[in-house]
DSSP file (Angstrom, degrees, kcal/mol; ACC not computed):
  #  RESIDUE AA STRUCTURE BP1 BP2  ACC     N-H-->O    O-->H-N    N-H-->O    O-->H-N    TCO  KAPPA ALPHA  PHI   PSI    X-CA   Y-CA   Z-CA
    1    1 A M              0   0    0      0, 0.0     2,-0.3     0, 0.0    45,-0.1   0.000 360.0 360.0 360.0 137.2  167.9  -36.9   32.8
    2    2 A A        -     0   0    0     43,-0.3     2,-0.5    18,-0.1    17,-0.2  -0.849 360.0-126.2-122.6 158.0  167.4  -39.5   35.6
    3    3 A L  E     -A   18   0A   0     15,-3.4    15,-2.0    -2,-0.3     2,-0.5  -0.919  19.9-172.9-105.6 126.8  164.8  -39.9   38.3
    4    4 A Y  E     -A   17   0A   0     -2,-0.5     2,-0.5    43,-0.3    13,-0.2  -0.985   5.8-174.7-115.7 120.6  166.0  -40.4   41.9
    5    5 A L  E     -A   16   0A   0     11,-3.0    11,-2.6    -2,-0.5     2,-0.6  -0.953   4.5-174.7-122.5 113.0  163.2  -41.2   44.3
    6    6 A L  E     +A   15   0A   0     -2,-0.5     2,-0.3     9,-0.2     9,-0.2  -0.927  16.1 170.1-106.3 123.1  164.1  -41.4   48.0
    7    7 A Y  E     -A   14   0A   0      7,-2.4     7,-2.6    -2,-0.6     2,-0.4  -0.951  28.1-129.2-137.4 157.7  161.2  -42.5   50.2
    8    8 A E  E     +A   13   0A   0     -2,-0.3     2,-0.2     5,-0.2     5,-0.2  -0.847  27.9 169.0-106.4 136.1  160.6  -43.6   53.8
    9    9 A S  E >   -A   12   0A   0      3,-3.0     3,-1.4    -2,-0.4    -2,-0.0  -0.769  53.2 -87.3-131.4-178.7  158.8  -46.7   54.8
   10   10 A A  T 3  S+     0   0    0      1,-0.3     3,-0.1    -2,-0.2    -2,-0.0   0.796 127.2  47.1 -62.0 -28.1  158.3  -48.6   58.0
   11   11 A S  T 3  S-     0   0    0      1,-0.3     2,-0.3     0, 0.0    -1,-0.3   0.388 123.7 -82.1 -98.2   4.3  161.5  -50.5   57.5
   12   12 A G  E <   -A    9   0A   0     -3,-1.4    -3,-3.0     2,-0.0     2,-0.3  -0.896  63.4 -35.0 136.1-163.5  163.7  -47.5   56.5
   13   13 A Y  E     -A    8   0A   0     -2,-0.3     2,-0.4    -5,-0.2    -5,-0.2  -0.752  47.8-164.9-100.5 146.3  164.6  -45.3   53.5
   14   14 A F  E     -A    7   0A   0     -7,-2.6    -7,-2.4    -2,-0.3     2,-0.5  -0.973   9.1-149.1-131.8 145.7  164.9  -46.5   50.0
   15   15 A L  E     -A    6   0A   0     -2,-0.4     2,-0.4    -9,-0.2    -9,-0.2  -0.968  10.4-166.8-116.9 127.9  166.4  -45.0   46.8
   16   16 A F  E     -A    5   0A   0    -11,-2.6   -11,-3.0    -2,-0.5     2,-0.4  -0.952   4.9-171.5-114.1 131.1  164.9  -45.6   43.4
   17   17 A L  E     +A    4   0A   0     -2,-0.4     2,-0.3   -13,-0.2   -13,-0.2  -0.986  10.0 166.0-126.2 131.0  166.9  -44.7   40.3
   18   18 A A  E     -A    3   0A   0    -15,-2.0   -15,-3.4    -2,-0.4     3,-0.1  -0.996  31.8-152.6-144.3 139.2  165.6  -44.8   36.7
   19   19 A Q  S    S+     0   0    0     -2,-0.3     2,-0.4   -17,-0.2    -1,-0.1   0.843  94.8  28.0 -76.5 -35.2  166.9  -43.3   33.5
   20   20 A R  S    S-     0   0    0    -17,-0.1     2,-0.4   -18,-0.1    -1,-0.2  -0.983  74.7-176.6-126.6 140.0  163.4  -43.1   32.1
   21   21 A Y        +     0   0    0     -2,-0.4     2,-0.3    -3,-0.1    -3,-0.0  -0.985  15.4 157.6-143.5 127.5  160.3  -42.6   34.2
   22   22 A N        +     0   0    0     -2,-0.4     2,-0.3     2,-0.0    -2,-0.0  -0.762  34.1 105.3-151.0  98.8  156.7  -42.5   33.3
   23   23 A T        -     0   0    0     -2,-0.3     2,-0.5     2,-0.0    -2,-0.0  -0.966  59.4-109.7-161.7 174.0  154.1  -43.3   36.0
   24   24 A K        -     0   0    0     -2,-0.3     2,-0.6     2,-0.0    -2,-0.0  -0.969  23.7-153.8-116.5 131.0  151.6  -42.0   38.3
   25   25 A I        -     0   0    0     -2,-0.5     2,-0.5     0, 0.0    -2,-0.0  -0.921   9.0-148.3-107.2 118.9  152.3  -42.0   42.1
   26   26 A E        -     0   0    0     -2,-0.6    -2,-0.0     1,-0.0     0, 0.0  -0.753  14.3-143.2 -87.9 126.8  149.2  -42.0   44.2
   27   27 A L        -     0   0    0     -2,-0.5     3,-0.1     1,-0.2     6,-0.0  -0.478  25.1 -96.4 -84.1 157.9  149.7  -40.2   47.5
   28   28 A P        -     0   0    0      0, 0.0    -1,-0.2     0, 0.0     5,-0.1  -0.027  64.2 -56.4 -63.1 176.5  148.1  -41.4   50.8
   29   29 A K    >>  -     0   0    0      1,-0.1     3,-2.0     2,-0.1     4,-1.0  -0.105  55.7-107.7 -54.1 154.7  144.9  -40.0   52.1
   30   30 A K  T 34 S+     0   0    0      1,-0.3     5,-0.4     2,-0.2     3,-0.2   0.788 116.8  58.2 -58.9 -31.0  144.7  -36.3   52.6
   31   31 A N  T 34 S+     0   0    0      1,-0.2    -1,-0.3     3,-0.1    29,-0.3   0.461 102.8  54.8 -82.5   1.3  144.8  -36.5   56.4
   32   32 A I  T <4 S+     0   0    0     -3,-2.0    22,-2.8     1,-0.1     2,-0.3   0.708 109.3  43.4-102.0 -27.9  148.1  -38.4   56.3
   33   33 A I  B  < S-B   53   0B   0     -4,-1.0     2,-1.3    20,-0.3    20,-0.2  -0.839  83.7-116.9-117.3 157.0  150.2  -35.9   54.3
   34   34 A K    >   -     0   0    0     18,-2.8     3,-1.8    -2,-0.3     4,-0.2  -0.732  32.4-179.0 -91.1  89.7  150.3  -32.1   54.5
   35   35 A T  G >  S+     0   0    0     -2,-1.3     3,-0.8    -5,-0.4    -1,-0.2   0.786  79.0  57.2 -64.2 -27.4  149.0  -31.2   51.0
   36   36 A D  G 3  S+     0   0    0      1,-0.2    -1,-0.3    -3,-0.1    -2,-0.1   0.533 106.3  51.3 -80.5  -4.1  149.4  -27.5   51.6
   37   37 A S  G <  S+     0   0    0     -3,-1.8    -1,-0.2    15,-0.1     2,-0.2   0.257  74.0 129.5-114.9  10.7  153.1  -28.0   52.3
   38   38 A I    <   -     0   0    0     -3,-0.8     2,-0.4    -4,-0.2    13,-0.2  -0.487  37.9-169.8 -68.3 132.5  154.2  -30.0   49.2
   39   39 A K  E     -C   50   0C   0     11,-2.1    11,-3.1    -2,-0.2     2,-0.4  -0.957  11.3-169.2-127.6 144.6  157.2  -28.5   47.5
   40   40 A A  E     +C   49   0C   0     -2,-0.4     2,-0.3     9,-0.2     9,-0.2  -0.993   5.9 179.0-133.4 141.9  158.9  -29.1   44.2
   41   41 A E  E     -C   48   0C   0      7,-2.4     7,-3.3    -2,-0.4     2,-0.6  -0.994  16.8-152.3-144.9 133.3  162.2  -27.9   42.9
   42   42 A M  E     +C   47   0C   0     -2,-0.3     2,-0.3     5,-0.2     5,-0.2  -0.936  27.6 160.5-106.9 121.9  164.1  -28.5   39.6
   43   43 A K  E >   -C   46   0C   0      3,-2.6     3,-1.2    -2,-0.6    -2,-0.1  -0.977  66.4  -8.6-145.5 127.2  167.9  -28.2   39.9
   44   44 A N  T 3  S-     0   0    0     -2,-0.3     3,-0.1     1,-0.3    -1,-0.1   0.903 128.9 -54.7  53.3  46.4  170.5  -29.6   37.6
   45   45 A N  T 3  S+     0   0    0      1,-0.2     2,-0.5   -44,-0.1   -43,-0.3   0.718 115.3 119.5  60.6  23.5  167.9  -31.5   35.6
   46   46 A M  E <   -C   43   0C   0     -3,-1.2    -3,-2.6   -45,-0.1     2,-0.6  -0.979  54.5-149.1-121.7 125.1  166.7  -33.2   38.9
   47   47 A L  E     -C   42   0C   0     -2,-0.5     2,-0.5    -5,-0.2   -43,-0.3  -0.818  12.2-167.1 -92.9 123.6  163.2  -32.8   40.1
   48   48 A K  E     -C   41   0C   0     -7,-3.3    -7,-2.4    -2,-0.6     2,-0.5  -0.958   4.5-174.9-113.2 120.6  162.9  -32.9   43.9
   49   49 A V  E     -C   40   0C   0     -2,-0.5     2,-0.5    -9,-0.2    -9,-0.2  -0.971   6.4-162.6-117.4 125.4  159.4  -33.2   45.4
   50   50 A V  E     -C   39   0C   0    -11,-3.1   -11,-2.1    -2,-0.5    -2,-0.0  -0.940   8.1-178.4-111.2 121.8  159.0  -33.1   49.2
   51   51 A V        -     0   0    0     -2,-0.5   -13,-0.1   -13,-0.2     2,-0.1  -0.887  18.4-151.3-119.3  96.4  155.7  -34.4   50.6
   52   52 A P        -     0   0    0      0, 0.0   -18,-2.8     0, 0.0     2,-0.3  -0.404   8.8-133.2 -73.6 144.1  155.7  -34.0   54.3
   53   53 A K  B     -B   33   0B   0    -20,-0.2     2,-0.3    -2,-0.1   -20,-0.3  -0.649  19.5-112.4 -92.7 151.0  153.7  -36.4   56.5
   54   54 A V        -     0   0    0    -22,-2.8     5,-0.1    -2,-0.3    -1,-0.0  -0.647  40.4-106.2 -77.8 136.2  151.4  -35.3   59.4
   55   55 A K    >>  -     0   0    0     -2,-0.3     3,-1.6     1,-0.1     4,-0.8  -0.343  26.9-118.9 -62.1 145.5  152.8  -36.3   62.8
   56   56 A E  G >4 S+     0   0    0      1,-0.3     3,-0.9     2,-0.2     6,-0.2   0.863 113.5  55.5 -56.9 -38.6  150.8  -39.2   64.2
   57   57 A E  G 34 S+     0   0    0      1,-0.2    -1,-0.3     3,-0.0    -2,-0.1   0.692 108.9  48.7 -70.7 -15.9  149.7  -37.2   67.2
   58   58 A D  G <4 S+     0   0    0     -3,-1.6    -1,-0.2     2,-0.0    -2,-0.2   0.508  87.9 106.6 -97.6  -6.9  148.2  -34.6   64.9
   59   59 A R    <<  -     0   0    0     -3,-0.9     3,-0.4    -4,-0.8   -27,-0.1  -0.466  58.5-152.9 -75.7 144.3  146.3  -37.1   62.7
   60   60 A V  S    S+     0   0    0    -29,-0.3    -1,-0.1     1,-0.2   -28,-0.1   0.573  90.8  60.5 -91.5 -10.8  142.5  -37.3   63.0
   61   61 A D  S    S+     0   0    0    -30,-0.2     2,-0.5     2,-0.0    -1,-0.2   0.359  86.1  88.6 -98.4   5.9  142.3  -40.9   61.9
   62   62 A V        -     0   0    0     -3,-0.4     2,-0.5    -6,-0.2     0, 0.0  -0.911  57.4-168.2-107.0 127.3  144.5  -42.3   64.7
   63   63 A F        -     0   0    0     -2,-0.5     2,-0.6     2,-0.0    -3,-0.0  -0.965  11.0-148.7-117.9 124.1  142.7  -43.3   67.9
   64   64 A H        -     0   0    0     -2,-0.5     2,-0.4     2,-0.0    -2,-0.0  -0.815  18.2-167.5 -92.9 124.2  144.8  -44.1   71.1
   65   65 A V        -     0   0    0     -2,-0.6     2,-0.4     2,-0.0    -2,-0.0  -0.929   7.6-155.9-116.7 132.9  143.0  -46.6   73.2
   66   66 A T        -     0   0    0     -2,-0.4     2,-0.3     2,-0.0    -2,-0.0  -0.854  16.1-133.4-106.0 146.0  144.0  -47.5   76.8
   67   67 A S        -     0   0    0     -2,-0.4    -2,-0.0     1,-0.1     0, 0.0  -0.696   7.7-148.5 -99.9 148.5  143.1  -50.9   78.3
   68   68 A W              0   0    0     -2,-0.3    -1,-0.1     1,-0.2    -2,-0.0   0.449 360.0 360.0 -88.8  -2.4  141.6  -51.5   81.7
   69   69 A F              0   0    0      0, 0.0    -1,-0.2     0, 0.0    -3,-0.0   0.448 360.0 360.0 -88.4 360.0  143.5  -54.8   82.0
């Protein structure tokens, strides 16, 4: 069994592959991800975990500031 981890960052998507995997992944703050929408599925010995992000316009920790200049 192998671990395939596809994740998105500011510079694009990355794929991580490991034959053995043992670690803890810390998720971002609760207001950045939709914790009630996390889904996991095991298919063909592959675990797929989907952690959806909250859209920037829906986040409560983002403040849009306009300048008077």
